[in-house]
N, C-alpha and C positions, 0 to 999 in steps of 0.2 A: 581542669586546664586541658586535658587530653581531648575532651568532647568539644571544647571551643576551638580546637585546632592549633593550640600553642605548641610550638616545636622547641624542645630544649636542645641546645648545642653544647655538649660538654667539651671543655677545653682543659683536659687533665695536665697538659704539658705547658700551660700558659703562664706559669709563675714568673718566668723571666721577663715576660712582656707586660703582664697586668698586675704585678705585685707578688706578694709572698704566698697567696692562696689561689687555687683554681676557681673559675667562675662558670656559671651556666647562663646562657642568654636566651630569652624568649624570641619568638618570631618578630616581635615589635622592637627588639633590641634592648629591652630593660631586663635586669636580673630578676628572676622570679623568686617567690617565697620559698619554693622547693629548692631552688638553687642556693639561697642563703642558708637554709637549714642543712643541706648537704655539705656546704662549705664549713659550717660550724661544727658539724659532726666530725669532719675530718681533723679539725683542730682541737676537738674535745671540749668545746665550751658552748653548748647549745642553750643552757638555761637563760643566760643573760639576753638572748636574742629571741626567745619564744614569743614574747608579746609583740616585739617589733615585727617578726616575720608573720605573725597572725594578722596584724594590722595591715601589713604590706599585701598579704594574700587577699584579704577582704577588699582592699582598695583596688587591687588589680582586677578582681572579679567584677566590681562595680564598673570600672572603666571599660572592661572588655564587653560587658553586657550593653553598656551605653553605645559602644561602637557597633556591636553586632545586631542590635535590635532591628534597625532598618533592613539589614541584610536578611535576617530571618523572615521579616515581613515580605520582602521581595520574593524570597524562595517560596513562601506559602502561596503568593499570588501566581507565580509561574507554575506551580504544581496544579493549582486550580484550573489554569488555562489549558495545560496539557490534558488534564482529565476531561475537560469539556470539549476537546477536539479542536480548539482554536489553534491557529498557526500550522495546520496540517497541509496547507496549500489548497489550490483550486480543486473542486470536486472532479473525480475521474470517471470517464465513461470508458469501460473496458470492453473491447470487441474480442470475444472468444470464438474464433472461427477456423476455417480451413483455407484452401487456396483461393476461394472466391473473395475472401476478405484480406488475404495476405498479399494480393496483387500479383498472382502468378502470371508470368509471360508479359508483363508490362513494366514500364519504367517506375523507379521509386518515386513516390509522390503523386502518381496518377490514379491510384486506387480510390475506391469510393470511401474508404476509411480516412484517407488523407483529405479528401474533399470534404468529409464531414467536419474535420477540425476547422477548415476554412469557413464553412457555413456557420459553425458555432461562433467563431470569432466575430462574424458579422451580425448574427441575429440573437445570439445568447452568450455574450462574452463571459468568461470566467470558468469555462469547462476545459478540461484537458483530456484528450483522447489517447488511450493506450491501446495499441494494436497487438493483442496477444494471440494472433492467428498464425497457424503453421500449415503450409501446403502439405496435402496428403493426410492431414490429421483425421482421426475417427473420433466418435463419441467416447470410446474407451480411452484413447490417448488423452483427450481433453479432460476427461474426468480425473485422470491420474495427476495431471499437472495443475488442476484448478486450485487446490488448497494453497500452493505456493504463490500462484498468481494473485489470489485474493489477499494473502498476507502482505505481499510486496506492494501491491497497487492500491489496496483498500478502496475499491471502486464504489461510487454512489449508484451507478447504473452498469449492468452487465448485458451486453448484446450477445446472445447465443446464436451463432450461425454455424450449425454442425449437422451432420447426418448424411450429407451427400455422398461422402466416400463409403459410408456404411452401405448405402443402397447400391452404389455402383459395383461394390464388391460382393453383393449378394449376402451380406452378413445376416445373422438371425435378427429378425425384427424385434423380438422380445428383448434382446440385449440392447438394441438401439434405444428402445423405449425406456428401459431401466436406467441406462446411462444418462439420457437426456433428463429424466426425472431427477436423478441424483444431482446433476449439475444445477438445475433450476433450484432445487431445494437447498443446496449448499450456498449458492449465491444469496438466496433469500435469508437464510439463517445469518449470514454475514452482515445483513442489513442493507443489501443492495436491491434496487428495483431491477427487474429482469424484463428484457424484450426478447421474445423468441422469434427467430426467423425461420420460416418454413421452406421446404425444398420439395421438388417433384423429380421424378425419374423419367427417362425416355420411355416411350410406349412399348419398345421391344422387350421390356422386362415383364410384360404381361399385366393385364388389368388387375388380377388378384393381388400380386405383389405390390404393384404401384399404388393401388387403392389403400391397402393396409399401411404402406409406408407413409402416405400423405396424412392418414388419420392419426398417426402418432403425434404430430405437431398440434392438431386441433385438440386432441384429448389432453395433452399436457398443459396446453394453454387454459383449458377449462378447469382441469384439476387444481392447478396452482393459481388460477385467477391472474394470469399475466397476459399482457397484450401480445398479439401474434401478427407478424408480417406473413401473409399467406404464401407468397412465393417470391423469393429474392429476384429471380430472373424474369419476372413478369414483363412482357413486351420486348424482351431481349433474346431469350433462348431460341425463338423461331426466326430470328432475323439474321441471316448469314453475314450481313454487313457489320453486325455488332459482336460477332463471335470470332474467336481465334480459329485457326485451321483445324484444331482438334475437335471442334464442335461442342466442347464441354465448357471452356473458360471464356468469359466475355473479354473483349479487347478494351483498349484504352478509351475508344469512343463510347463504349457502353457504360463506363463508370458513372458519369453524371446521372444516367437513367437509374442505376442501382441506388444511388443516393436518394433520388426522388421517391423510389419505392419504399425506402426505409424511413425517410424523414417524417412523414405525418404521424407515424406510430411512435417514433422516438420523441418528437416534440412534445407530445402529451405527458411525457415523464420529466421534462426539464423543470 
């Protein structure tokens, strides 16, 4: 009876309301066999009611199982659905990036990630875009916050747009490589497809450093067999009309161009 969820409500002070002996009531409002037996023990006369209470208990069990059988079946079906991933909502495309994807310096809703959601609604309905980008983030910071982002969003596709701040700050390239590799590996282990977005540095950083920096993205793409967008700012970075005054961040006019750079590579994963 405990397993079936029957709740006994003892009424030890109910003699004046319900007669000379206390009662116990089940969740369905009928006295239980246990209640009758307890009641008879208190009056000192159980033998005469043993058979009656046993029959009552058996009948209650049959009635309860008849009532609960379809509920158990429904629960089993619901558990199967949950285990198979049904009902988890639309597949998520998570963009893990820095200021170039966070929309630094432009109005909310104008960034290429927001434009991506509109493009998907038109051409591939059913996807939901989650922008997990933070302005100023490095590969180290993104690597640290990735596990929680994966757990919370359970993405089907992860777009990794990182590394620019590492390069601009002159961080050790070996660390950038290690962090990007760990990010791609973690997303892949989670079951997500990965699109890696490459970045380039201004020429004043020197050909040796910039060359090694750009090679990181090609190497990781090959190592993990994930598609690569060679350069997010292709056709934008050298056009002053498409850049903000800092010369680093694209403006609102450039955002559709960024989407066009990413879209062909992302579309192949949908």
